N, C-alpha and C positions, 0 to 999 in steps of 0.2 A: 877289521874293526869299523872301517868306513861303511861297508855294506850293512853291518848290524845297526850302525847309527841311522842310516837311511831308512831302514825298516821301522825302527822306533820312532823316527820323525814322522812317518806316515801314520802310525798308530796315534801319536800325539795329536796330529792334525785332526783325525777323526773325533778324538775325545774333546779337543778344543771347540770344534764345531757344534758338537752336541751340548756342551756346557753352556754355550752362548744361545742355545735354543731351548728354554725349559719345556716348551710344548712338544719337543721332538722333531726329528727330521726323517723324511723318506730317503731311500737310497738315492734317487735323483737329486734331492736337495743336498745330501752329503757330497755327492760328486760335484755339484755347483759350488759348494762352500769350500771344498778342499782343492779342487782342480785335479783330483785323482781320476784315472780311468775307471769306468764303471765296474769292470771285472775286478780290479784291485780293491775298490772301495767295498764291493760286495764281500770279498775274501776277508778283508780286515774286520768288517762289521760281524761276520760270522765268528771269527776268532775271539773278538772281544765279548760277544754275547756268550760264547762257550765258557768263559771264565767268569762271568757275572759282572764284567765291567760296564756292559750296556744291557739293555733289555727292550723288548717290544712293549708297546703301549696298548692296552685295551684290545688285544688280539689283532690289531692292525699292523701293517708293515711300516710302523713309525717307531724310530729308535730313540731312546732316552738314556741317560746315565743309569747304570744298574745298581742293584743293592750292595754288591761287594765294594764297588768304588765309593758309593755314598757312606758306607760304614767306615771306610778308610779315612775319608775326609772328617767325619765326626770324631773318630778315634784320635786324629791328629790335632784336635783343638787343644790349645794351651789351657791347662788347669785354671790359671788366673782369669782368663777371658771367660770360661764357663762359670766360674764362681761369681763373677761380676754380673753376668747375664741372669743368673738365678736368684741373686740376693734379694731383689724386691719381692719375689714370690715367697721366699723363705721368711722374710720379715713379716709378710702378711699373715702367714700361718702361725708364727710365734706370737704375734699380737692377739690373734683370735683365740688360740688354745692355751696360751701361757706355758708352752713346753717347747722342747728343741725340735727344729725342723732341719732336714738335711737332704742333700742330693748324693746319690751313690751312682757309680759308673763301673761298667764291665770293662776290664782291661786284661786282655789275654783270657786267662781262666780264673781270674780273680775279680771279685766285686769289692770296690773300696770307696769309702766316703770321700768326696772331693769338695764339698762345701757344707757348712753348718752354721746355723744361727740360733742363739739362745735368747730368751727374754732378758731384757735389761733390768734386772732386780737383784737386790742384795739381801732380800728377806728370806730366800730359800735356795736350795741347791737344785741343780738340773742334771739330767742324765746326758752324757755325751756319747754319741755313736762310736763304736770302735772304728779303727782305720780299716781293717780287713773284715769283711762280712761273710761268715760261713754260710754256705748254701742251705744247710739244714736247720739253722738256728737263728736266722735274721729275716725279717720280713722283706728288706730290700733286695737281698740276694735271690729270694724266692720269686719276687715280682719280676726280676730280670731273667733268671734262668728258665722260668716257665715258657718264655717265648723264643728260646734259642733253638737252633737246628738240632734234630734227633742225635746226630753223631756227637756234637759237643755235649749234650746232656748225658749221653751214655758214658763219655769219658769222665765227666765230673761225678757221675754216680758210682763209678768204679773206684774212686779215691776213698781212703779211710776217713771216718767221721767221728770226732770226739763227742762224748756225752758231757754236757756242761752242767745241767741240772737234771732233777728228776722228771722235768717236763720235756726235755730234749727228745726229739723223735729222730733217731739216728739210723733206723733201718731203711733199707732201700725201698720197700714197698710203701712205707709211710711217707718217704720223700716224694715218690712218684705221685702219691695221692695228694700231697700237699700242692705240688706243681699243677695238677689237674684242677684242683680247687681254684687256684690263681687264675687259670686260663678261663674258668667257667664264670668266676665272680668279678674279675678285673682288678683284684687287690689281694694283698697278702697281709697276714697278721701274725705276730709272734708274742705270746704271753708267758714270760718266765722261761723261755727255751734257752736263752743265752745267759741271762742274769736273773736271779730270783727277784721278783717284785717289779720287774721292768716290762712295760707293754709298748709295742711298736706296730705301726701300720705302714704300708708302702703301696704305691701305685706305679705301674710301669709308664714310661714315656715312650709313646709310639712315634717314631720318626718317619716321616713320609719317605718311603723307598728304602730306608735303612733298617727298619725294625726297631727292636728295643735294646738300647745300650745304657739307659739311665733309669733310675726310679727315684721318686720323691717320697720322702717318708717323714713321719713323726714319731718321737720317742719320748717317754716319760715314765715316772713311777706309776704303776698300775692303779693305785688308789686315787691319784689325781687325774691322769689321762682317761681312766675308766669312767670318770663322771660323765664324760661325753658319750653319747651313743656312737657306736661304730659307724652307722650310716652317716652321721654328720661329719665325722673326721674323714671318712673315705671320700665323700662328696667334695670336700674342700681339697683334698690331695689330688683327686682326679681333675678337678678344675685347674689346679696349678700345673699339673703334668701336661694338659692340653695347652695351656698358655705358654709353657716353656718350649713345647715342640713348635708351636706356630709363631711365637714372637721372639723371645730372646735368642733361640738358636738360629733363627733366620738372621738376626742382627749380627751374630757372631760369624755366620758364613759370609755376610757381605763385607766383613772386615778383613777377610783373608787376602793376602797380596796376590 
């Protein structure tokens, strides 16, 4: 047990050193920061890189925290902290379009809504996004799954898919085409695919080094939300997604113990 703890301690020392150096460290700098022998540090760096916990930067021999570890950090964020961080952005969207804005997150193999803001009005009703977002019938799930690794996408495509309305595209070829359109255009749209008369848009949140785990979306009755051009809604969602990735998420990261 003591030997295993010692090995893990050395791995932890390397990760601690890299976490304290956002610009990355060379092998020699890792040796200096950790006090480990050069050969040991080189072996640990290779093992950590092999599982995606660290990565090389810009093709140089500079090591930084890798995508797998960064994704774990983001996935471990408390939902309340994430909701608080995104709330100002969602409030801005609801004020502009007078419809429901929301944030969805990939958790395991499910996309779920984690934050929602509706306009403060008693004169009309508003659409609430579902808790669980089917990949083939919601804009937010398509916006997220379009950017996942091939193996994960193949697994989700192998699962059975319900047909919710006459507009639901449940076939595998149709879904593959939808995901490709998202990658090409940078946004997803669903019009009546989950609920009749309901229109939704969503844009992926591209996290530096961690990929896409979130999507910011807008949902409303087709007759109301459809009065705005798709280009206007998508531009606002993309702006919010970029701000969330660069601002609120960075603030959440800095609050971690």
